DRENZA-591652 format. One record per residue (C-alpha): residue number from 1; residue in one letter; x, y, z. Coordinates in steps of 0.2 Angstrom, whole numbers, plus 2048, in hexadecimal, padded with zeros to 3 digits. Each point is the difference from the previous one (the first is absolute). Layout:
<rs>
- NUM, A, X, Y, Z $
...
</rs>
This chain:
<rs>
- 1, M, 2A6, AEE, E2D $
- 2, P, 805, 810, 7F7 $
- 3, A, 810, 809, 805 $
- 4, S, 7F6, 810, 801 $
- 5, Q, 7FE, 801, 813 $
- 6, S, 80E, 80C, 802 $
- 7, G, 7FC, 80B, 7F0 $
- 8, A, 7FA, 7FE, 7EE $
- 9, P, 806, 7F1, 7F6 $
- 10, S, 80C, 801, 7F2 $
- 11, R, 7F3, 7FF, 7F3 $
- 12, R, 7ED, 804, 7FF $
- 13, P, 7F4, 7F4, 7F9 $
- 14, G, 7F5, 803, 7F1 $
- 15, E, 804, 80C, 7F2 $
- 16, G, 7F9, 810, 7F9 $
- 17, S, 808, 811, 803 $
- 18, R, 7FA, 80A, 80E $
- 19, T, 7FD, 812, 7FD $
- 20, S, 7FF, 805, 812 $
- 21, S, 80F, 807, 809 $
- 22, R, 80D, 7F4, 807 $
- 23, T, 809, 805, 810 $
- 24, E, 806, 7EF, 805 $
- 25, G, 809, 7F2, 7F6 $
- 26, A, 7FF, 80A, 7F0 $
- 27, D, 811, 7F8, 7F9 $
- 28, D, 7F9, 7EF, 803 $
- 29, T, 7F0, 802, 7F5 $
- 30, V, 7FF, 7F3, 7F3 $
- 31, T, 7F5, 802, 7F1 $
- 32, T, 7FB, 7F2, 7F3 $
- 33, P, 7FE, 804, 7ED $
- 34, S, 7EE, 801, 7FB $
- 35, E, 7F8, 7F0, 7FA $
- 36, P, 7FF, 7FD, 7EE $
- 37, G, 7F1, 803, 7F6 $
- 38, T, 7F8, 80C, 7F4 $
- 39, A, 804, 812, 800 $
- 40, Q, 7F5, 80B, 80B $
- 41, P, 7FA, 810, 7F6 $
- 42, D, 7FC, 808, 811 $
- 43, P, 810, 802, 80A $
- 44, S, 7F6, 805, 810 $
- 45, L, 7F6, 7F0, 7FF $
- 46, S, 810, 7F6, 7FE $
- 47, A, 807, 808, 80F $
- 48, I, 7F1, 7FD, 80A $
- 49, M, 7FF, 7EE, 7FC $
- 50, S, 812, 7FD, 803 $
- 51, E, 7FC, 802, 812 $
- 52, R, 7F6, 7F0, 801 $
- 53, R, 80E, 7F5, 804 $
- 54, Q, 806, 80B, 80E $
- 55, L, 7EE, 800, 807 $
- 56, I, 7FE, 7ED, 7FF $
- 57, N, 810, 7FE, 809 $
- 58, L, 7FB, 80C, 80E $
- 59, A, 7EE, 7FA, 802 $
- 60, Y, 806, 7ED, 800 $
- 61, R, 80C, 804, 80E $
- 62, L, 7F3, 80A, 80A $
- 63, L, 7F1, 7F4, 7FE $
- 64, G, 808, 7EE, 7FD $
- 65, T, 7F5, 7FB, 7F2 $
- 66, L, 801, 803, 7ED $
- 67, A, 7ED, 801, 7FE $
- 68, D, 7FF, 80E, 80D $
- 69, A, 80F, 809, 7F9 $
- 70, E, 7F9, 7FF, 7EE $
- 71, D, 7EF, 807, 807 $
- 72, V, 809, 80E, 808 $
- 73, V, 80A, 805, 7F0 $
- 74, Q, 7F0, 7FF, 7F6 $
- 75, E, 7F7, 80B, 80C $
- 76, T, 80F, 80C, 800 $
- 77, Y, 7FF, 802, 7ED $
- 78, A, 7ED, 802, 801 $
- 79, R, 802, 80F, 80B $
- 80, W, 80D, 807, 7F4 $
- 81, Y, 7F6, 7FF, 7F1 $
- 82, A, 7F0, 806, 809 $
- 83, M, 809, 811, 801 $
- 84, S, 7FE, 80D, 7F2 $
- 85, Q, 80F, 803, 7F5 $
- 86, E, 802, 811, 809 $
- 87, Q, 801, 7F7, 811 $
- 88, Q, 80D, 7F4, 7F9 $
- 89, D, 80A, 80D, 7F8 $
- 90, A, 801, 80A, 811 $
- 91, I, 809, 7F1, 808 $
- 92, K, 812, 803, 7FF $
- 93, S, 805, 7EE, 805 $
- 94, P, 7F4, 7F3, 7F9 $
- 95, G, 80B, 7F2, 807 $
- 96, A, 800, 807, 811 $
- 97, W, 7ED, 803, 7FF $
- 98, L, 7FD, 7EE, 7FB $
- 99, T, 80B, 7F9, 80E $
- 100, T, 7F7, 80B, 80D $
- 101, V, 7EF, 7FB, 7FA $
- 102, A, 805, 7ED, 800 $
- 103, S, 808, 801, 811 $
- 104, R, 7F0, 808, 807 $
- 105, I, 7F5, 7F3, 7F8 $
- 106, C, 80B, 7F3, 807 $
- 107, L, 7FE, 807, 812 $
- 108, D, 7ED, 7FF, 7FE $
- 109, V, 802, 7EE, 7FA $
- 110, L, 80C, 7FB, 80E $
- 111, G, 7F3, 806, 80C $
- 112, S, 7F2, 7F6, 7F9 $
- 113, A, 80C, 7F1, 7FD $
- 114, R, 804, 7FF, 812 $
- 115, A, 7ED, 7FD, 804 $
- 116, R, 7FE, 7F3, 7F2 $
- 117, R, 810, 7F6, 805 $
- 118, E, 7F9, 7FF, 811 $
- 119, R, 7F1, 7F6, 7F9 $
- 120, Y, 80C, 7F6, 7F4 $
- 121, V, 7FE, 7ED, 802 $
- 122, G, 811, 7FB, 806 $
- 123, E, 810, 80A, 7FF $
- 124, W, 803, 80D, 7F3 $
- 125, I, 810, 801, 7F6 $
- 126, P, 805, 80C, 7F3 $
- 127, E, 7FF, 7FA, 7EE $
- 128, P, 810, 7F7, 7FA $
- 129, L, 808, 806, 7F0 $
- 130, P, 80B, 7F5, 7F5 $
- 131, D, 810, 805, 7F7 $
- 132, H, 7FE, 809, 7F0 $
- 133, T, 808, 7F1, 7F6 $
- 134, E, 7F4, 7F4, 808 $
- 135, W, 7F1, 80C, 7FF $
- 136, A, 7F2, 7FB, 7F5 $
- 137, G, 7FB, 812, 7FE $
- 138, A, 811, 804, 7F8 $
- 139, R, 7F9, 7FE, 7EE $
- 140, P, 7FB, 810, 7F6 $
- 141, G, 7F0, 808, 805 $
- 142, A, 800, 7F7, 811 $
- 143, D, 7F9, 806, 810 $
- 144, P, 80A, 810, 805 $
- 145, A, 803, 7F8, 811 $
- 146, D, 80F, 7F7, 7F8 $
- 147, R, 809, 811, 801 $
- 148, V, 802, 7FF, 813 $
- 149, T, 812, 801, 804 $
- 150, L, 806, 7F1, 80A $
- 151, D, 80D, 806, 80D $
- 152, E, 803, 7FF, 812 $
- 153, S, 7F1, 80C, 804 $
- 154, V, 7F3, 7F3, 7FA $
- 155, N, 807, 7F0, 808 $
- 156, M, 7F2, 7F7, 80A $
- 157, A, 808, 803, 811 $
- 158, F, 801, 812, 7FD $
- 159, L, 7EE, 801, 7FA $
- 160, V, 7FA, 7F6, 80F $
- 161, V, 808, 80D, 80B $
- 162, L, 7F8, 80E, 7F7 $
- 163, E, 7EF, 7F8, 804 $
- 164, S, 803, 803, 812 $
- 165, M, 802, 813, 7FD $
- 166, T, 7F3, 80D, 801 $
- 167, P, 7FB, 807, 7EF $
- 168, A, 809, 810, 803 $
- 169, E, 810, 7F7, 806 $
- 170, R, 7FF, 7F6, 7F0 $
- 171, V, 7FE, 80E, 7F4 $
- 172, A, 80D, 80B, 809 $
- 173, F, 80D, 7F2, 800 $
- 174, I, 7FD, 7FA, 7EE $
- 175, L, 800, 812, 7F9 $
- 176, H, 80F, 805, 809 $
- 177, D, 80B, 7F1, 802 $
- 178, V, 7FC, 7F6, 7F0 $
- 179, F, 7FA, 80E, 7F4 $
- 180, R, 80C, 80E, 807 $
- 181, Y, 7F3, 80D, 802 $
- 182, A, 805, 80E, 80C $
- 183, F, 7F6, 801, 810 $
- 184, G, 7FA, 811, 7FA $
- 185, E, 7F8, 7F7, 7F1 $
- 186, V, 7F9, 7F2, 80B $
- 187, A, 7F9, 80D, 80C $
- 188, E, 7F6, 807, 7F2 $
- 189, I, 7F9, 7EF, 7FB $
- 190, L, 7FC, 7FB, 812 $
- 191, G, 7FA, 811, 806 $
- 192, R, 80C, 800, 80E $
- 193, S, 80F, 80A, 805 $
- 194, P, 811, 7FA, 7F9 $
- 195, A, 806, 7FD, 812 $
- 196, A, 7F1, 7F4, 803 $
- 197, C, 803, 7F7, 7F0 $
- 198, R, 812, 7FE, 805 $
- 199, Q, 7FA, 7F8, 810 $
- 200, L, 7F5, 7F4, 7F7 $
- 201, A, 80E, 7FA, 7F5 $
- 202, T, 80B, 7FE, 810 $
- 203, S, 7F2, 7F5, 808 $
- 204, A, 7FF, 7F6, 7F0 $
- 205, R, 813, 7FD, 800 $
- 206, R, 7FF, 7FA, 812 $
- 207, R, 7F3, 7F3, 7FB $
- 208, I, 80B, 7FA, 7F2 $
- 209, R, 80F, 7FF, 80B $
- 210, A, 7F7, 7F6, 80D $
- 211, A, 7FA, 7F3, 7F3 $
- 212, Q, 810, 800, 7F5 $
- 213, A, 80A, 7EF, 7FF $
- 214, P, 813, 801, 7FE $
- 215, A, 804, 802, 7EE $
- 216, T, 803, 7F0, 7F6 $
- 217, P, 809, 7FF, 7EF $
- 218, A, 7F4, 7FC, 7F2 $
- 219, A, 809, 7F0, 7FB $
- 220, Q, 7FF, 7FA, 812 $
- 221, R, 7ED, 804, 800 $
- 222, A, 7FE, 7F6, 7F0 $
- 223, D, 809, 7F1, 807 $
- 224, V, 7F5, 800, 810 $
- 225, V, 7F0, 801, 7F5 $
- 226, R, 806, 7F2, 7F5 $
- 227, S, 805, 7F5, 80E $
- 228, F, 7EF, 803, 808 $
- 229, K, 7F8, 7FB, 7EF $
- 230, Q, 80A, 7F0, 7FF $
- 231, A, 7FD, 7FB, 813 $
- 232, W, 7ED, 803, 7FE $
- 233, E, 7FF, 7F6, 7F0 $
- 234, T, 809, 7F1, 807 $
- 235, K, 7F8, 802, 812 $
- 236, D, 811, 802, 808 $
- 237, I, 7FB, 805, 811 $
- 238, Q, 811, 802, 807 $
- 239, A, 805, 80B, 7F2 $
- 240, L, 7F1, 80B, 802 $
- 241, I, 803, 802, 813 $
- 242, G, 812, 806, 7FB $
- 243, L, 7F9, 80D, 7F5 $
- 244, L, 7F3, 807, 80B $
- 245, D, 803, 80D, 80D $
- 246, P, 7F9, 7F9, 811 $
- 247, D, 7F4, 80F, 800 $
- 248, A, 7FC, 7FF, 7EE $
- 249, T, 7EE, 805, 7FA $
- 250, V, 7F6, 7FB, 7F1 $
- 251, I, 7F1, 80C, 7FB $
- 252, A, 7F5, 7FA, 7F3 $
- 253, D, 7F3, 80B, 7F6 $
- 254, G, 7F1, 7F8, 7F7 $
- 255, G, 7F5, 80E, 801 $
- 256, G, 7F1, 7F5, 805 $
- 257, L, 800, 7F9, 7EF $
- 258, V, 80B, 7F1, 802 $
- 259, S, 804, 7F6, 810 $
- 260, T, 80E, 807, 80A $
- 261, A, 807, 802, 811 $
- 262, L, 7F5, 80D, 809 $
- 263, R, 80E, 805, 80C $
- 264, P, 813, 801, 7FF $
- 265, V, 809, 7EF, 802 $
- 266, E, 80D, 802, 80D $
- 267, G, 80F, 7F6, 805 $
- 268, T, 80A, 7F2, 7F7 $
- 269, E, 7F4, 7F1, 806 $
- 270, Q, 7F0, 809, 7FA $
- 271, I, 808, 805, 7F0 $
- 272, L, 806, 7EF, 7FC $
- 273, R, 7EE, 7F9, 803 $
- 274, Y, 7F9, 80D, 7F5 $
- 275, A, 80D, 7FD, 7F2 $
- 276, M, 7FD, 7ED, 800 $
- 277, T, 7ED, 803, 801 $
- 278, I, 801, 80B, 7F0 $
- 279, G, 80B, 7F3, 7F7 $
- 280, G, 7F4, 7F2, 804 $
- 281, L, 7F1, 809, 7FB $
- 282, A, 808, 806, 7EF $
- 283, P, 80D, 7F2, 7FB $
- 284, D, 7FF, 806, 7EE $
- 285, L, 806, 811, 803 $
- 286, T, 80F, 806, 7F6 $
- 287, I, 80C, 80B, 80A $
- 288, L, 80A, 80D, 7F6 $
- 289, E, 80E, 80C, 805 $
- 290, R, 7FA, 811, 7FB $
- 291, T, 804, 812, 805 $
- 292, V, 7F3, 808, 80B $
- 293, N, 800, 812, 803 $
- 294, G, 812, 801, 7FB $
- 295, Q, 805, 7F2, 80C $
- 296, P, 802, 7ED, 7FE $
- 297, G, 7F0, 7F7, 802 $
- 298, L, 7F5, 7F1, 7FB $
- 299, V, 7F1, 7FE, 7F6 $
- 300, A, 7F4, 7F1, 801 $
- 301, Q, 7F7, 7FA, 7F0 $
- 302, R, 7F4, 7F3, 7FC $
- 303, N, 7FE, 7FC, 7ED $
- 304, G, 809, 80F, 7FC $
- 305, V, 7F5, 80C, 80A $
- 306, T, 807, 80A, 80E $
- 307, E, 7F8, 7FB, 811 $
- 308, A, 80B, 808, 80D $
- 309, V, 80F, 80C, 800 $
- 310, M, 80C, 7FF, 80F $
- 311, A, 80B, 80F, 806 $
- 312, F, 80E, 7FE, 80D $
- 313, D, 809, 80A, 80D $
- 314, I, 811, 7F9, 803 $
- 315, A, 80D, 804, 80D $
- 316, G, 811, 7F8, 7FE $
- 317, D, 7FC, 7ED, 7FB $
- 318, R, 7EF, 800, 809 $
- 319, I, 7EE, 804, 7FA $
- 320, K, 7F7, 80C, 80C $
- 321, H, 7F0, 803, 7F6 $
- 322, I, 7F7, 7F8, 7F2 $
- 323, W, 7F1, 808, 7F8 $
- 324, V, 7F5, 7F5, 7F5 $
- 325, V, 7F4, 809, 7F5 $
- 326, R, 7F1, 7F6, 7F9 $
- 327, N, 7F3, 80D, 7FD $
- 328, P, 7FD, 7FE, 7ED $
- 329, D, 7FD, 813, 7FE $
- 330, K, 812, 803, 806 $
- 331, L, 807, 7F2, 7F4 $
- 332, R, 7FA, 809, 7F0 $
- 333, P, 811, 805, 7FA $
- 334, W, 806, 7EE, 802 $
- 335, T, 7F2, 7F8, 7F7 $
- 336, A, 7FC, 80D, 7F2 $
- 337, E, 80C, 7F7, 7F4 $
- 338, Q, 7F8, 7EF, 802 $
- 339, Q, 7EF, 807, 7FD $
- 340, H, 807, 80A, 7F1 $
- 341, Q, 807, 7F0, 7F8 $
- 342, D, 7F0, 7F6, 803 $
</rs>
């Protein structure tokens, strides 16, 4: 879980300078040098395109999938280039304009996504992201989604809590607590008063605190995940029992495209049955330790093709939640390299 419940975190995700005013956390603003490439003869075009990474980071956190995030960013730029040169020149802060438009498009998408996900076959889980060093898309000219900054604001437990928020809560919290926008700026985007936006962010923080597990050091989380992998592979029931919280939950997402658990699997006994069943149905799976949304996780492969990605929520030395993503559409960043090599 992010440490932003009591204020903005020490760094903001993404890159790209923001030309709108900053009234909060300005000293902590971090920028990343421009990506290498051919020189742009039009400085204004370069400045506009440099915001793409920031927009992808924002839209992914708001929507939970790369495909939706990319669609939002594409639509945002389409609206920019649909304006005349005179209209563009009249905008004092193109970066702020792009962020405002992208945020409002995300609001619309979130409203329709809620209805779509109610019809989703099985449980819906945000799309998992690999670490950049393990990401197939890290090669030159790859999908721009590889520029999503993996930090505590995109770990799976955090994204799942975001799914429980109203669209307005989600936008207010992400813009203010993660991206450091002042409530006055958030108010302009949401069409509400600054006080109302402050209340939305406060409500969002309450949801996060209610779901937050005690902080566990990264090395300890990795040890727990590694122990779970070994116990699962060796079918060591007693070891698995010792690793699972008595109230642990497994949520699997197949998207209706592959077989999966349609409801959460709750409790140690039920999870053990589920794990053993999966192991029996797919004895040729190779389980790999990987970083999933910035946290220790596991990837299941068959013949080099990723079939599942597992993210964990760990408190102390016990696993509280396991999210298993099997929807092929959400495994795109994990399988692109295999397809590229083939």
